[in-house]
MMTF fields as JSON, N, C-alpha, C and O atoms, coordinates in Angstrom:
{
  "mmtfVersion": "1.0.0",
  "mmtfProducer": "UNKNOWN",
  "numBonds": 499,
  "numAtoms": 500,
  "numGroups": 125,
  "numChains": 1,
  "numModels": 1,
  "chainsPerModel": [1],
  "groupsPerChain": [125],
  "chainIdList": ["A"],
  "bondAtomList": [4, 2, 8, 6, 12, 10, 16, 14, 20, 18, 24, 22, 28, 26, 32, 30, 36, 34, 40, 38, 44, 42, 48, 46, 52, 50, 56, 54, 60, 58, 64, 62, 68, 66, 72, 70, 76, 74, 80, 78, 84, 82, 88, 86, 92, 90, 96, 94, 100, 98, 104, 102, 108, 106, 112, 110, 116, 114, 120, 118, 124, 122, 128, 126, 132, 130, 136, 134, 140, 138, 144, 142, 148, 146, 152, 150, 156, 154, 160, 158, 164, 162, 168, 166, 172, 170, 176, 174, 180, 178, 184, 182, 188, 186, 192, 190, 196, 194, 200, 198, 204, 202, 208, 206, 212, 210, 216, 214, 220, 218, 224, 222, 228, 226, 232, 230, 236, 234, 240, 238, 244, 242, 248, 246, 252, 250, 256, 254, 260, 258, 264, 262, 268, 266, 272, 270, 276, 274, 280, 278, 284, 282, 288, 286, 292, 290, 296, 294, 300, 298, 304, 302, 308, 306, 312, 310, 316, 314, 320, 318, 324, 322, 328, 326, 332, 330, 336, 334, 340, 338, 344, 342, 348, 346, 352, 350, 356, 354, 360, 358, 364, 362, 368, 366, 372, 370, 376, 374, 380, 378, 384, 382, 388, 386, 392, 390, 396, 394, 400, 398, 404, 402, 408, 406, 412, 410, 416, 414, 420, 418, 424, 422, 428, 426, 432, 430, 436, 434, 440, 438, 444, 442, 448, 446, 452, 450, 456, 454, 460, 458, 464, 462, 468, 466, 472, 470, 476, 474, 480, 478, 484, 482, 488, 486, 492, 490, 496, 494],
  "bondOrderList": [1, 1, 1, 1, 1, 1, 1, 1, 1, 1, 1, 1, 1, 1, 1, 1, 1, 1, 1, 1, 1, 1, 1, 1, 1, 1, 1, 1, 1, 1, 1, 1, 1, 1, 1, 1, 1, 1, 1, 1, 1, 1, 1, 1, 1, 1, 1, 1, 1, 1, 1, 1, 1, 1, 1, 1, 1, 1, 1, 1, 1, 1, 1, 1, 1, 1, 1, 1, 1, 1, 1, 1, 1, 1, 1, 1, 1, 1, 1, 1, 1, 1, 1, 1, 1, 1, 1, 1, 1, 1, 1, 1, 1, 1, 1, 1, 1, 1, 1, 1, 1, 1, 1, 1, 1, 1, 1, 1, 1, 1, 1, 1, 1, 1, 1, 1, 1, 1, 1, 1, 1, 1, 1, 1],
  "groupList": [{"groupName": "UNK", "atomNameList": ["N", "CA", "C", "O"], "elementList": ["N", "C", "C", "O"], "formalChargeList": [0, 0, 0, 0], "bondAtomList": [1, 0, 2, 1, 3, 2], "bondOrderList": [1, 1, 2], "singleLetterCode": "X", "chemCompType": "L-PEPTIDE LINKING"}],
  "groupTypeList": [0, 0, 0, 0, 0, 0, 0, 0, 0, 0, 0, 0, 0, 0, 0, 0, 0, 0, 0, 0, 0, 0, 0, 0, 0, 0, 0, 0, 0, 0, 0, 0, 0, 0, 0, 0, 0, 0, 0, 0, 0, 0, 0, 0, 0, 0, 0, 0, 0, 0, 0, 0, 0, 0, 0, 0, 0, 0, 0, 0, 0, 0, 0, 0, 0, 0, 0, 0, 0, 0, 0, 0, 0, 0, 0, 0, 0, 0, 0, 0, 0, 0, 0, 0, 0, 0, 0, 0, 0, 0, 0, 0, 0, 0, 0, 0, 0, 0, 0, 0, 0, 0, 0, 0, 0, 0, 0, 0, 0, 0, 0, 0, 0, 0, 0, 0, 0, 0, 0, 0, 0, 0, 0, 0, 0],
  "groupIdList": [1, 2, 3, 4, 5, 6, 7, 8, 9, 10, 11, 12, 13, 14, 15, 16, 17, 18, 19, 20, 21, 22, 23, 24, 25, 26, 27, 28, 29, 30, 31, 32, 33, 34, 35, 36, 37, 38, 39, 40, 41, 42, 43, 44, 45, 46, 47, 48, 49, 50, 51, 52, 53, 54, 55, 56, 57, 58, 59, 60, 61, 62, 63, 64, 65, 66, 67, 68, 69, 70, 71, 72, 73, 74, 75, 76, 77, 78, 79, 80, 81, 82, 83, 84, 85, 86, 87, 88, 89, 90, 91, 92, 93, 94, 95, 96, 97, 98, 99, 100, 101, 102, 103, 104, 105, 106, 107, 108, 109, 110, 111, 112, 113, 114, 115, 116, 117, 118, 119, 120, 121, 122, 123, 124, 125],
  "secStructList": [7, 7, 7, 2, 2, 2, 2, 2, 2, 2, 2, 2, 2, 2, 2, 2, 2, 2, 2, 2, 2, 2, 2, 2, 2, 2, 2, 2, 6, 6, 7, 7, 6, 6, 1, 1, 1, 1, 7, 1, 7, 7, 4, 4, 4, 1, 3, 3, 3, 3, 3, 3, 7, 6, 6, 6, 7, 7, 3, 3, 3, 3, 3, 3, 3, 3, 7, 6, 6, 7, 7, 3, 3, 3, 3, 3, 3, 3, 7, 6, 6, 1, 3, 3, 3, 3, 3, 3, 3, 3, 3, 3, 3, 7, 1, 1, 7, 6, 6, 3, 3, 3, 3, 3, 3, 3, 3, 3, 3, 3, 6, 6, 3, 3, 3, 3, 3, 3, 3, 3, 3, 3, 7, 7, 7],
  "xCoordList": [8.911, 7.619, 7.138, 7.902, 5.898, 5.327, 5.053, 4.7, 5.221, 4.912, 3.404, 2.663, 2.968, 1.55, 1.031, -0.018, 1.744, 1.267, 1.226, 0.335, 2.17, 2.138, 0.926, 0.269, 0.632, -0.528, -1.833, -2.746, -1.924, -3.129, -3.286, -4.381, -2.223, -2.297, -2.646, -3.405, -2.108, -2.413, -3.899, -4.449, -4.55, -5.948, -6.923, -8.134, -6.426, -7.271, -8.449, -9.597, -8.189, -9.26, -10.293, -11.498, -9.818, -10.722, -11.489, -12.694, -10.801, -11.449, -12.523, -13.58, -12.26, -13.278, -14.491, -15.621, -14.276, -15.396, -16.211, -17.439, -15.537, -16.238, -17.085, -18.245, -16.518, -17.266, -18.494, -19.567, -18.342, -19.49, -20.561, -21.75, -20.156, -21.122, -21.87, -23.081, -21.164, -21.821, -22.805, -23.95, -22.369, -23.244, -24.47, -25.576, -24.295, -25.427, -26.402, -27.615, -25.891, -26.761, -27.555, -28.725, -26.929, -27.641, -28.698, -29.822, -28.335, -29.267, -30.479, -31.606, -30.257, -31.361, -32.35, -33.508, -31.902, -32.804, -33.678, -34.629, -33.365, -34.168, -33.524, -34.192, -32.235, -31.555, -30.679, -29.995, -30.714, -29.889, -28.477, -28.24, -27.548, -26.156, -25.981, -25.011, -26.897, -26.805, -27.626, -28.188, -27.685, -28.499, -28.002, -28.774, -26.786, -26.238, -25.201, -25.051, -24.488, -23.538, -22.332, -21.667, -22.024, -20.823, -21.112, -20.172, -22.341, -22.654, -22.217, -22.145, -21.924, -21.492, -19.973, -19.28, -19.449, -17.998, -17.227, -17.638, -16.107, -15.2, -13.832, -13.329, -13.235, -11.968, -10.916, -10.277, -10.739, -9.69, -9.978, -9.102, -11.173, -11.48, -11.214, -11.351, -10.834, -10.494, -9.098, -8.234, -8.888, -7.563, -7.003, -7.551, -5.909, -5.37, -4.176, -3.447, -4.008, -2.803, -2.636, -3.572, -1.451, -1.183, -1.315, -0.786, -2.032, -2.259, -1.892, -2.353, -1.071, -0.684, -1.802, -2.216, -2.29, -3.316, -2.686, -1.655, -3.287, -2.667, -2.621, -1.81, -3.465, -3.506, -2.646, -1.834, -2.828, -2.093, -0.699, 0.171, -0.483, 0.75, 0.954, 2.035, -0.079, -0.014, -0.278, -0.967, 0.277, -0.057, -1.304, -1.263, -2.416, -3.661, -3.707, -3.247, -4.266, -4.488, -5.872, -6.867, -5.933, -7.196, -7.421, -6.526, -8.643, -9.01, -10.244, -11.139, -10.292, -11.426, -11.988, -11.244, -13.316, -13.986, -14.5, -14.981, -14.397, -14.824, -15.756, -15.697, -16.621, -17.462, -16.704, -15.542, -17.366, -16.712, -16.267, -15.341, -16.92, -16.557, -15.523, -15.23, -14.971, -13.973, -14.535, -13.796, -15.853, -16.475, -16.367, -16.667, -15.943, -15.791, -17.158, -18.062, -17.304, -18.57, -18.42, -19.386, -17.22, -17.042, -15.601, -14.69, -15.417, -14.062, -14.022, -15.029, -12.837, -12.588, -11.259, -10.286, -11.231, -10.012, -9.706, -10.519, -8.517, -8.027, -7.106, -6.051, -7.502, -6.736, -5.596, -5.656, -4.571, -3.415, -3.72, -2.948, -4.853, -5.219, -6.033, -6.486, -6.23, -6.982, -8.428, -9.101, -8.925, -10.302, -10.393, -9.384, -11.632, -11.852, -13.132, -13.972, -13.266, -14.507, -14.644, -13.661, -15.869, -16.124, -17.484, -18.375, -17.625, -18.925, -19.005, -18.012, -20.229, -20.429, -21.758, -22.775, -21.755, -22.97, -24.041, -23.763, -25.274, -26.442, -27.268, -27.587, -27.613, -28.291, -29.556, -29.729, -30.429, -31.688, -32.834, -32.631, -34.045, -35.202, -35.37, -35.139, -35.773, -36.016, -37.138, -38.137, -37.007, -38.015, -39.355, -40.352, -39.415, -40.661, -41.063, -42.231, -40.12, -40.374, -40.31, -39.228, -41.476, -41.558, -40.882, -40.438, -40.789, -40.184, -38.7, -38.13, -38.081, -36.684, -35.883, -36.435, -34.574, -33.697, -32.51, -32.199, -31.862, -30.695, -29.48, -29.225, -28.74, -27.562, -26.376, -25.876, -25.927, -24.787, -25.042, -25.922, -24.247, -24.185, -22.847, -21.795, -22.891, -21.686, -21.334, -22.215, -20.05, -19.575, -18.409, -17.637, -18.289, -17.202, -16.981, -17.794, -15.885, -15.586, -14.138, -13.256, -13.901, -12.563, -12.731, -13.863, -11.642, -11.745, -12.651, -12.528, -13.573, -14.524, -15.743, -16.649, -15.787, -16.913, -17.143, -16.58, -17.971, -18.311, -19.749, -20.657, -19.96, -21.31, -21.618, -20.735, -22.878, -23.296, -24.557, -25.338, -24.735, -25.944, -26.149, -25.212, -27.374, -27.712, -27.9, -28.504, -27.382, -27.631, -28.858, -28.81, -29.948, -31.236, -31.521, -31.458, -31.831, -32.072, -33.441, -33.95, -34.023, -35.293, -35.027, -34.002, -35.964, -35.845, -36.157, -37.02, -35.45, -35.704, -37.051, -37.406, -37.753, -39.074, -39.03, -40.031],
  "yCoordList": [14.619, 13.969, 14.077, 13.821, 14.449, 14.639, 13.288, 12.312, 13.26, 12.055, 11.953, 12.899, 10.81, 10.6, 11.638, 12.238, 11.857, 12.815, 14.232, 15.005, 14.587, 15.913, 16.053, 17.094, 15.028, 15.076, 15.176, 15.898, 14.455, 14.538, 15.967, 16.526, 16.559, 17.936, 18.92, 19.86, 18.723, 19.598, 19.568, 20.574, 18.433, 18.267, 18.398, 18.325, 18.588, 18.574, 19.557, 19.145, 20.826, 21.826, 21.497, 21.565, 21.143, 20.776, 19.502, 19.42, 18.514, 17.258, 17.461, 16.833, 18.338, 18.635, 19.303, 19.035, 20.174, 20.825, 19.792, 19.875, 18.825, 17.765, 16.944, 16.648, 16.579, 15.811, 16.58, 15.999, 17.886, 18.706, 18.715, 18.622, 18.826, 18.846, 17.52, 17.506, 16.417, 15.105, 14.993, 14.585, 15.349, 15.285, 16.158, 15.735, 17.375, 18.279, 17.728, 17.867, 17.113, 16.531, 15.35, 15.176, 14.541, 13.433, 13.992, 13.492, 15.024, 15.676, 16.241, 16.135, 16.839, 17.41, 16.35, 16.66, 15.103, 14.004, 13.602, 12.837, 14.108, 13.823, 12.868, 12.373, 12.593, 11.667, 12.427, 13.384, 11.985, 12.594, 12.04, 11.052, 12.666, 12.237, 10.805, 10.14, 10.333, 8.96, 8.022, 7.034, 8.345, 7.562, 6.144, 5.293, 5.854, 4.518, 4.193, 4.919, 3.109, 2.666, 3.582, 3.512, 4.439, 5.27, 6.761, 7.554, 7.178, 8.601, 9.198, 8.496, 10.486, 11.176, 11.066, 10.812, 11.256, 11.129, 12.231, 13.391, 11.839, 12.759, 12.542, 11.419, 13.618, 13.53, 12.743, 11.844, 13.074, 12.441, 10.984, 10.299, 10.506, 9.105, 8.203, 6.983, 8.799, 7.999, 7.424, 8.023, 6.251, 5.632, 5.931, 5.477, 6.696, 7.196, 6.398, 5.77, 6.453, 5.922, 6.626, 7.239, 6.532, 7.081, 5.957, 4.863, 6.246, 5.26, 5.906, 7.007, 5.234, 5.775, 5.548, 4.414, 6.646, 6.564, 5.92, 6.396, 4.843, 4.148, 4.968, 4.678, 5.971, 6.765, 8.019, 8.294, 8.771, 10.031, 9.834, 10.692, 8.697, 8.398, 9.315, 9.317, 10.106, 10.934, 10.051, 9.034, 10.459, 9.795, 10.456, 11.611, 9.723, 10.216, 9.873, 8.812, 10.786, 10.53, 9.909, 10.515, 8.699, 7.977, 7.65, 7.154, 7.937, 7.612, 6.729, 6.889, 5.804, 4.896, 5.026, 5.128, 5.021, 4.979, 3.574, 2.923, 3.103, 1.757, 1.812, 2.734, 0.799, 0.688, -0.126, -0.48, -0.416, -1.116, -2.529, -3.072, -3.123, -4.464, -4.423, -5.445, -3.222, -2.998, -3.206, -3.517, -3.03, -3.028, -1.61, -0.646, -1.477, -0.143, 0.495, -0.122, 1.746, 2.468, 3.746, 4.486, 3.998, 5.174, 5.357, 4.721, 6.252, 6.573, 7.981, 8.522, 8.555, 9.874, 9.79, 9.236, 10.345, 10.297, 11.68, 12.284, 12.166, 13.443, 13.151, 12.538, 13.589, 13.328, 14.33, 15.438, 13.933, 14.776, 16.045, 17.002, 16.072, 17.262, 18.265, 19.268, 18.007, 18.922, 18.544, 19.135, 17.572, 17.111, 16.08, 15.616, 15.732, 14.697, 13.948, 14.419, 12.78, 12.011, 11.35, 10.873, 11.324, 10.657, 9.979, 10.397, 8.943, 8.306, 7.813, 7.4, 7.868, 7.487, 6.766, 7.253, 5.591, 4.779, 5.469, 6.039, 5.406, 5.839, 4.595, 4.356, 3.805, 2.521, 2.601, 1.848, 3.529, 3.735, 3.839, 4.272, 3.44, 3.637, 5.123, 5.986, 5.396, 6.79, 7.348, 6.661, 8.557, 9.102, 9.408, 9.566, 9.496, 9.831, 8.753, 8.371, 8.273, 7.262, 5.879, 5.346, 5.311, 4.103, 2.878, 2.007, 2.781, 1.616, 1.806, 1.051, 2.809, 3.121, 3.26, 3.496, 3.109, 3.377, 4.2, 4.226, 4.866, 5.674, 4.816, 4.442, 4.513, 3.665, 4.457, 4.157, 5.466, 6.275, 7.743, 8.103, 8.579, 9.99, 10.157, 9.856, 10.633, 10.846, 12.329, 13.186, 12.619, 14.004, 14.04, 13.085, 15.145, 15.306, 16.785, 17.624, 17.095, 18.475, 18.804, 17.958, 20.059, 20.552, 21.689, 22.06, 22.256, 23.313, 24.428, 24.895, 24.851, 25.898, 25.39, 26.168, 24.101, 23.54, 22.091, 21.156, 21.927, 20.604, 20.31, 21.06, 19.23, 18.813, 17.487, 16.645, 17.305, 16.049, 15.547, 16.317, 14.238, 13.625, 12.269, 11.485, 12.013, 10.72, 9.692, 9.981, 8.497, 7.389, 6.664, 6.059, 6.733, 6.179, 4.949, 5.004, 3.846, 2.582, 2.023, 2.278, 1.26, 0.599, -0.566, -1.241, -0.788, -1.908, -3.198, -3.223, -4.252, -5.554, -6.075, -5.938, -6.649, -7.237, -8.724, -9.399],
  "zCoordList": [-8.425, -8.294, -6.838, -5.907, -6.653, -5.313, -4.652, -5.314, -3.35, -2.585, -2.388, -2.659, -1.919, -1.637, -0.651, -0.886, 0.441, 1.448, 0.883, 1.235, 0.019, -0.61, -1.522, -1.526, -2.283, -3.191, -2.406, -2.807, -1.288, -0.445, 0.051, -0.012, 0.538, 1.038, -0.073, 0.159, -1.274, -2.411, -2.758, -3.206, -2.558, -2.945, -1.775, -1.981, -0.564, 0.635, 0.545, 0.71, 0.291, 0.274, -0.807, -0.563, -1.994, -3.093, -2.744, -2.981, -2.186, -1.801, -0.752, -0.813, 0.214, 1.23, 0.604, 1.012, -0.386, -1.088, -1.865, -1.91, -2.47, -3.198, -2.229, -2.516, -1.094, -0.085, 0.389, 0.548, 0.615, 1.036, -0.059, 0.245, -1.321, -2.431, -2.528, -2.751, -2.365, -2.395, -1.233, -1.427, -0.041, 1.135, 0.982, 1.319, 0.479, 0.289, -0.754, -0.598, -1.799, -2.822, -2.269, -2.61, -1.422, -0.778, 0.17, 0.221, 0.915, 1.854, 1.107, 1.591, -0.067, -0.857, -1.317, -1.595, -1.398, -1.748, -0.562, -0.724, 0.612, 1.797, 2.77, 3.677, 2.608, 3.506, 4.491, 4.129, 5.736, 6.774, 6.679, 5.984, 7.369, 7.329, 7.821, 7.459, 8.628, 9.113, 8.22, 8.693, 6.929, 5.995, 5.814, 5.373, 6.123, 5.908, 6.956, 7.939, 6.753, 7.769, 7.941, 8.975, 6.969, 7.084, 6.981, 7.051, 6.821, 6.73, 5.41, 4.402, 5.406, 4.198, 4.057, 5.042, 2.841, 2.672, 3.393, 3.418, 3.973, 4.651, 4.014, 3.978, 3.513, 2.797, 3.586, 3.041, 4.844, 5.647, 6.004, 6.53, 5.731, 6.007, 4.805, 4.899, 3.68, 2.498, 2.66, 3.301, 2.069, 2.018, 0.634, -0.371, 0.578, -0.684, -1.178, -0.411, -2.504, -3.149, -4.492, -5.005, -5.045, -6.373, -7.394, -7.204, -8.483, -9.53, -10.862, -11.162, -11.66, -12.957, -13.965, -14.204, -14.557, -15.589, -16.83, -17.305, -17.365, -18.492, -19.783, -20.663, -19.909, -21.137, -21.039, -21.922, -19.969, -19.837, -19.228, -19.38, -18.534, -17.815, -16.61, -16.022, -16.226, -15.022, -13.799, -13.884, -12.679, -11.423, -10.858, -10.435, -10.85, -10.284, -8.799, -8.379, -8.014, -6.595, -6.474, -6.87, -5.926, -5.798, -4.331, -3.646, -3.854, -2.487, -2.472, -3.302, -1.538, -1.389, 0.015, 0.99, 0.104, 1.398, 1.621, 0.693, 2.871, 3.23, 4.435, 5.249, 4.529, 5.722, 6.778, 6.58, 7.888, 9.001, 8.617, 9.22, 7.62, 7.158, 6.03, 5.41, 5.767, 4.722, 3.308, 2.374, 3.17, 1.847, 1.296, 2.001, 0.05, -0.53, -0.738, -1.302, -0.272, -0.4, -1.227, -1.413, -1.717, -2.551, -2.963, -2.432, -3.935, -4.359, -4.923, -5.38, -4.877, -5.448, -6.187, -5.677, -7.394, -8.194, -8.745, -9.444, -8.416, -8.913, -10.089, -9.922, -11.273, -12.488, -12.639, -12.106, -13.36, -13.59, -14.362, -14.305, -15.095, -15.875, -15.074, -15.624, -13.761, -12.904, -12.693, -11.848, -13.442, -13.269, -12.157, -11.626, -11.816, -10.796, -11.115, -11.882, -10.518, -10.545, -9.179, -8.611, -8.654, -7.375, -7.428, -8.168, -6.643, -6.456, -5.028, -4.428, -4.499, -3.114, -3.002, -3.494, -2.347, -2.227, -1.398, -0.343, -1.896, -1.141, -0.807, 0.358, -1.823, -1.656, -0.799, 0.16, -1.171, -0.451, -1.455, -2.589, -1.037, -1.913, -2.233, -1.387, -3.46, -3.854, -2.979, -2.769, -2.47, -1.558, -2.221, -1.516, -3.554, -4.246, -5.257, -5.322, -6.028, -7.065, -6.423, -6.177, -6.158, -5.337, -5.939, -5.192, -7.245, -7.877, -8.198, -8.985, -7.591, -7.877, -6.586, -5.511, -6.722, -5.59, -6.08, -7.271, -5.141, -5.464, -5.171, -4.026, -6.213, -6.1, -5.551, -4.467, -6.297, -5.881, -6.169, -6.95, -5.516, -5.878, -6.589, -6.025, -7.821, -8.616, -8.606, -8.526, -8.688, -8.767, -9.748, -9.844, -10.472, -11.436, -11.699, -11.312, -12.353, -12.713, -12.463, -12.611, -12.078, -11.746, -10.765, -10.453, -10.265, -9.253, -9.748, -10.88, -8.871, -9.216, -9.957, -10.256, -10.262, -11.016, -10.568, -11.137, -9.55, -9.037, -9.426, -9.07, -10.149, -10.544, -9.865, -9.698, -9.474, -8.851, -9.527, -10.085, -9.464, -10.013, -9.351, -9.202, -8.962, -8.369, -9.475, -10.508, -9.253, -10.167, -9.62, -8.549, -10.364, -9.951, -10.796, -12.024, -10.144, -10.841, -10.46, -9.368, -11.374, -11.1, -10.142, -10.235, -9.228, -8.311, -9.072, -9.95, -8.725, -9.352, -8.859, -7.689, -9.75, -9.407, -9.558, -9.319]
}
């Protein structure tokens, strides 16, 4: 069984590609890297741990990003089957749709196939 540090190293290149895809998707919405208190996700800034998936019984590598107040602002999870899921807070008004804001940027897929999508929500009135 691989140690935590071995699993982080195994996923480093893929994790960095995921972070770049999330950042580029946020940038395409019109936000600069300094859009919030922590900027875009950086693989090495995540705090990682191994978590056993209750269904597959695989040890998934899970990383969390935090702001300066230790509030979680994102997470990335590498599943034992080779897939991944990530989300990262944007929390900004939509640049075009005035009654909406962008909650998070989500990413999912597997190596060679990274998909992203913004979670857009209506503003409370």
